[in-house]
N, C-alpha and C positions, 0 to 999 in steps of 0.2 A: 640468320644460319639457316642454309638450304634444306628443305623439310627430306628427310631420305627418302630415299627409292622404296617403291612398293615391295613390301611382301609378296614372294611366290604365293601364302596364305592368302593376302588381303587382294590380289588380283582373283582369285579365284572364288571371290565371294560374288561376283557375276554368274548366273547360273546361264549356263548354253540354253536353256528356254529365253530368258531373257535377251541374251544376244540375237538371236533368233528372230524374237518379234521386234527387236528395235532394229534388225537389220533390213534393205530394201522388200528383198524375197520376203519377210516377216509381215510387212506393212504391206505387201502387195499381195500378199494370200489373204489378211484380213477385210485387205478392200476385197478380193475375189467374192469372199465370202459375203459379204455386203449385198454387193451387185446382184448375187445370186437369190438373194432373198428378196431384194428388189423388182426383180424378175415377175415373180409373184405375186407382185401388190395389189393387183384389183381381187384375188384370191383373199390375202388376210384384212382388203379392206369391206368386202360384203360380207365372206366371215363375221369380222365384230360387229357391222352395223344389223347383221339378221341377229346375232348371239343376243346386243343389247336391247333392242327391240323386243325379244322375246323373253329376256328376266324384266323387263321393264312393266310388260304389259302384264305378266303373269303376275308379278309383285301387287300391281295396280290390283287386280282382280281379286287378290288373296286378301289385301284392306279391307276391300270392301263388299264381298260376298262370303260368308263361311260356308265351311265344308260340310257336306256336298252341298250345293245348289242346283236343282233344275227342274225347271217347270215354274208354273206361277203356284204361289204369291214373291217366289222369293228373288226369283230372276230379274234382269234389267233388258226391257223390251227395247228394242232398237228401231225395226222397224215389221210392224204389227203385222202376226201370221207369217214371217218369214224370217228373222233375224233376231237372235236372241244372244244375253251376256248372260253364262251360268258359271257353274266354279261345279267341274267334277276332276277325278283325278282317274288316269291308265296306267293300269301294272304291265301292260302288254305292249304291243308295236302296232300300228299306224292300223286302225278300226278295229283298235281292242285283239289283235290276233295274237297267240301267245298270252293271252292274258294271267299274270301270276307270275312269269316266267321276267322280271325286272333285272333279275342278278346276270342271268345270262344275256338278256339283252343291251345290256349297262357292257359286258365282254364283249359283246357284237360289234357294240359303237365303238370301243377301242379296237379293235382289228381292222375294221373299215377305216379307221382314220390314218394306222399306220399302213394298211394298204395303199391306201391314196397317196401316202407319200414315199415309200419303196418303188411304188409303177407309175411314179409323175410323170417320167418321161416318155413311158408306155399310152397314158392316158391323154397325152396332149395336151399336158398344162403351159406349156409355154405360150399358148395359144391366149388371144384375151376371151373369145366368149367361154372358151373351158373354165378358167379362172371365175367368171362369173358364177356360170352352173358349179363348179365344186365350193366356191365359197356359201352357194347357198347349202349345199348340200352339210358342207362342214360347219360351218354356222348352225344349223337346225340340228345337228348330230349331237354337237356338244352343246346346247338350248338344255334338248331332252335328256341328256347325261346326267346336266347337273341338275335336274329336277328330282330324278331318281335315286343321286346322290344325297341332296338336302330332304327332300320330304317324302320319299320311298316311292313315287309314283309321278307319273307326267301330268302335268297341271294342264287340262284343258279348258277352254271356255267359248270357243266362237261355237255357237248353235243356230244351221242354217233348216228350215223345215218346207218342205214343197207341197201344202197342202198337209196329207196324212202321212208322207213319204218324210221322217227325221234323216238329216244327212247326220252320219258320226262327228260327233264334236270334236275339234282338232285345236292347234294353236299355230301362233307365229313361226315356233321352229318347222311344224310339218309343213308350211306353205313352201320355207324354204327347199325346206330336202325334196318335195315334189316336185318343184318348178326346176330344183337342180338336176333333177332324172331326167325328168322328160327335157327339158334343156339339153342337155348332153345325148341323150338317145336323137333328138331331133340334127341338130352338129353330126352325128355321126353316121344319120343316112343321107345326107347331104354331101359328106366327102365323096370326091372320086375314087373308084376304085382303081386298088393297083394294078399294073398293069400282069396279063399272062404271062407267065414265061414257057 
């Protein structure tokens, strides 16, 4: 006996959204979103690399040296008179600027990441070099933000000194941020000036 024809109620069980997603137009839209994401693949890869390396090195220091450790006898001397590994915390920004304002700096980090997303076209993020710069900046920003959420301060461990001068202690995330910012500045300065109207 042939199956009865589907009722109107059964036909309406398929939602309009499902029809759109299964249609050629819907599949094309999904493919377009994937293509747009892949267009920034250099940024994602660099950001992920900086973030993973930053967190791995910080966890290694935390496992090896108690907090805080700075100077003898606790530090790990790598190059005598020049480079040591230490374990200190920074509640401020680079070079301890705004020390004790960690929560505000965390909010500023989130605002920075959101601003980069919304202004990505203005910033020229389709360019491969720019993606490398902002990959370092984003990876470093997220790395230090992770520290603030996890332990309440940024974990610093790279200690360089030149004679009596001690350079502010920093980490891998800071390297990504500084290289990203200066790289983008250099790239911007090398761009041709727009023609005068």
